[in-house]
N, C-alpha and C positions, 0 to 999 in steps of 0.2 A: 223183764229182767229181774234179777235178785237185788234185794235191799234189806238192810238190817234196821228194823223199825222198833222203837220203844213204845210199848202199849201201856206201860205203867211201871211203878217201882219194881226193879229186878225182873221185868217181863220184856226181854228183848227177843224178837222173833225175826227170822230170815224169811221175808215175804216175797211174793211176786208183785211187782208194780209195773206201770206202763213206762216204757223207755222215753227219753226226751225226744221231742220232735226235731225237725231240722233247725239249725241255728238261724236266728234273725240277724239283722244288721248289727255289727259290732260284737257278735257272740261267737262262741265255739262250743262244739260238743267234744267232751273229753272222756276217754276210757280210763276210769280210775284204776290205778295200780297199787297204791299203798295209802293207808290212812292210819295215822297215829291216834292213840286214845289219850285224851287229856283229862286232867283232874275235874274240869267242869262237866265233861261227859259222864264221869263217874258220879258226880253229884246228882245229875238227872237220873242215872240208872238206880242209884240208891234211894233217892227221895222223891223223884218225879218233879223236882223244882230246884231252882236256885234263887234264894230270897223270895221275892214276890212273883217271879216268873215261873209259871207252872205249866206242866204238860197237860194239854186239853184235848189232844187227839193223837193217834199213832204218828210218831215222828221219826224220820230217817236221821240217824245219829252221825256224828263224825265231822270235825272241822279242821283236820290236819292232813289234807290230801296232796297227792301228786299223781300225775297220769300222763297219758299220751293223747294228743289231739287227733280226733277222728275226722272232723269237718269244721270249716269256718264259714261264717256268714259274710255278707257284703261289708266292705270298708274295714276288713281285718287284714293288716299288712305285716305286723311284727311277729306273728306266729303262723305256722302252716301245719297242714295234716302230717302226721308222722312224728312231729316234734314232741320231745319229753318236756314236761312243764311242772313247776311247783305252782300251787293254786292258793291264792289269797282268799280266805273264806268270807271276807267282809265286802259288802257292796254298800258303801255310804251313798247318801242322796246326791252329794256334790254341790248342793245349792244352799244349805242352811248356814246359819251364822258360824257354826263350829267348823264345818267343811271349808267355808270361805276363809277362816282364820288359820287353816292348816292343821286342824285337829279332827280328821275324819274318823278317828277311833272313838270320838265322843259324839258322833252324829246320833241324834235321837231317833232318826228314821232308818238307821242301818239295817240291812238284811244280812244275817250272819248264819252260816251253815250250822245246823243242829241246835239252834236256839229257837224255841217256839216263837212264831209259827213257821219258821223257815226250815225246810228239809235240808239235811246234811249230805255228806259225801260217801257214806257207807253203802254204796250201790255200784252197779257195774258201769254206768255211764251217767254223766250229768251235763247240763248246758249252763254256761256261765259267761259273764262279760269277758271278752278277750283281754281287756285292759288289766284284769286281775290274774292273768296267766304270765308266768315268768320262765323263759327257757332255762332248762337245767344244763349247766356245764357238763362236758363229757365225763369228767371224773367223779360226778355225783350220781348216786343211785336214786331210784324212786323213793326208797326209805329216807335217804338224805333229804330229798325234796319235801317229803311229808314233815320232817322234823324242822324245816325252816320256819314253820309257824311258831313252834316253841322257841326257837332261837330269836325270832322277831320279838316275842314278848320280853325276852331277856334283854335285848338291845334297847327296847323302850324303857325298861326298868332302870338300866344303867344310865341312859340319857337323863332320866328324871333325877337321878342322884347327883348329877354334876361331879362325878368322881374325877379326880385329877391324878396324874402320875405320882406315885409315892404316898398316896393317902391310904389309910387302912379301911378295911371293910369286913363285915360279917354277914353271913347268910344263914337264916334259920329255915331248915327244910331242904333236904338233898334229893328231892324228886327231880324229874326232868327239867322243870323250870329253874330250880335252884342250881342244878349242875350246869345248865347253860348260862345262868347269871354269873356263876363263878368264872366260867371261861371268858365271858365278855368283859367282866371286871378286870381280869388279868390282861386282856388285850388293851384295856384303857390304862394300864400301867399301875393299877392298885396293888398294894402289898404292904404288910402281910394280909392275907384274907383268911378268916376263920369261918368254919361251918359248924352247924349243929344239927343233929338228927337222932332218932332212936333206932334206926335200922342199920345193922352193922355193914351190910353189903353197900349201902348208899354212902356211908361214911368212908369206906375203903375206896369207893369210886371217886369221891371228892378229893381224897388225898392223892390218888393217881392222876387227877386232873389239875393238881397244883395248889390245893389248899394248904396253908401253913400248918394248921392244926384242925383235927376233926374232934368235936366235942360230943360225947355220948350223953344225951340229956337224961338217960336212965341213971347216970352216975352223979351228975352235977347239973344244976340249973344253968342254962346257956348264958344268961346275963351275968351270973356270978363268975363263971369261967372267963368270960370276955373281959370283965373288969379286972380280974386277977391278972390276966395276960397283958393288960395295958396299964398296969400299975394304978388302977382306979380311974383312968382318963376316959375310957371308952373308945370306940372306933369312930372314924369320920362319917361313915355311912353304913346303914344297916338295912338289910333286905328281908322282909318276911315273905318267904316262898313256901310256907307251910300251909296246912289246911286246919288251923286251930284257932279257937277264940282267945287263947291265952298268949300267943306269940306277939301280937302287936304291942302289948304292954312290956313284954320282955325286950323287944327291940328298943323301946324308949328308954328302958333302964340301962341297956348296954351301949348306948350311943353317947358320944361326947357332948359337952356343952356347945351349943351352936351347930350341932350335927344334923344329918338328914336321915330320915326313915322313909323307905319306900315299901308300901304294902301291896304285895303282888298276889298272894294266895287268897283263896276264897274260903272263909270259915264255914263250918256246917250250919251255924245259925246266922240270922240276919243282924246280929249285934255283937259287939265286943266291948271291953272296958279298958280304958287307959288310966294310968295314975296321973291325974291332971296336974297336981302340984309339981311332980317331978318333971313332966314334959314341959310345963310352962316355965318353970325356973331355969330349965336348960335352954329355953328359947328354941326348941326343936322345930325343924321343918318336916312335916309329915305329908307325904304325897301318896295318892292312890294310883296304881297303874291299871289303866283300862285297856286291855288288849294291846294294840300297837297301831301307830300311824303307818305311813308308807315306807317301810324299812326292808321289804323283801330283797331289793337289789343289794343292800348292805349285808343281809344274812347270806345270800348266795356268794357274795364276794369273800366273806370270812370263811365259809365252808369250803369253797373251791380252792382256796389258798392254804387250807389245812391249819388255819389259825384257831379253829375250834374243832373238837372231835365230835362227830355225829353218830357214827355207827356203834360206838361202845354203849350208847344210851339205849339203843333199840335191842333189848335183851331177849324179847319174846316175839314170835310172829305166829299168826293164825290165818287160815283161809277164811273167806267170808262166811262159809257155812258154820264156822266155829266162833263167830263173833260173840255169841252169848258167853262162851267160855272165856274169851279174851277179856270181856268186861269183868267177869268174876275174879279171874286171876289178878288183874290190875287193881281192882277195888280192895281185894283182901291181901294184897302185897305178897302173893304166894311165890315160892321158888326163886326168891331174889329178884323179882321183876323190878325194873326201873321204868322202861317204856314198852308197852305192848303195841304192836303194829299189826293191822289186818291187811293182808296182801290179797289182791283181787285179780 
C-alpha cells in the first residue's frame, strides 16, 4: 500500500509499504480517508525534529486522521466494519501514575502517530486499538472527523484556562489551533475575545468566526494593542497558539494581574524567554498544553451540533500522491492556506 514517509528535512516521499495484518483482540483495521496536517508535522518536515525528539528513520507522517473500518478483532463491540470513525492518534499505556490520575496526555510511554518512533496515518490503511475510534455522526464528513484532533487540542487548552462566562480572552496565532480555540472560548461564554496574527486571510477568518477585534501584528505589537483595548488591565486569559519564541512573553505582558496564560504552540527552538519580573509581580498562572486527554466525545458533540465550524478551516485538499506538495503549501502558508488535508 502507499504511505507518505519522511526521510529527512523536506524529504517526504510516497513509498510502498506493507499493509497491516489482521486485527488482533481489541483492534480494528481502518481505511484512512482524510488526514489533516498539523503544525508539529510541519516542524518535522522543516527540521527533522521537535525539540530533542529527532527523526532517526523514515517515518510515516500524520496524526489527524479519520476513516472507515475494514475489519475488527475479537472483543470489539462498539464499532463495526463499514462504520466511519474519527481516530484518536494517541495510545497511552493506561497504567502509569499519570494515566491513573486521569492525565493520559502526559503519559511518558504514549505511542502517538507520526512522532518518532511511531508511524502515523498518511497511509491507505492502519491498525489501531478500537477504543481510540469514535463513530462519526451522519452530518460530519471525513475531513470534519480529521479536524476533531485539532478541536480536541483547543478544548484542552480552554479547559486549562478555566475561562468563565463573561471573561475576556486573547489568542496569539490564528492558525487552525488558534481558530479552534477562539470557537471553543466562545462556547465557554468568553467575550470579548481578541486575536492577533500577521496573515490577513487568517485575521479575516477569525473575525468571521466571532473575534471582537483582529490585531495585525505587522502594524502594532499584540500586547500593546490588547492593553490599549482593555484600558491597561489586560485580559483574563491569554492563549499562545503561534509558533514563535516571542509570543509567550507577549502573552504575559497582555494578561491581567492574577490572570492565566496557556502555551499551546510549539516554537521553532527549544527555548524561549519570559519577563520574569512582570510575570511574577502579576502572579500569573502559566500552563503548558500537552496534546489532549480524552476529549474526542466532546469534540464530536460540538461539531455535530454546529457549535464550532470545521469545514471553513480545511481550505486546501490534496490526494496522497501529492502529500509532499501539501506539506510545502502548508509550511510556506501559500495561497491563503489555513489547514491542508490529504484525502486518501
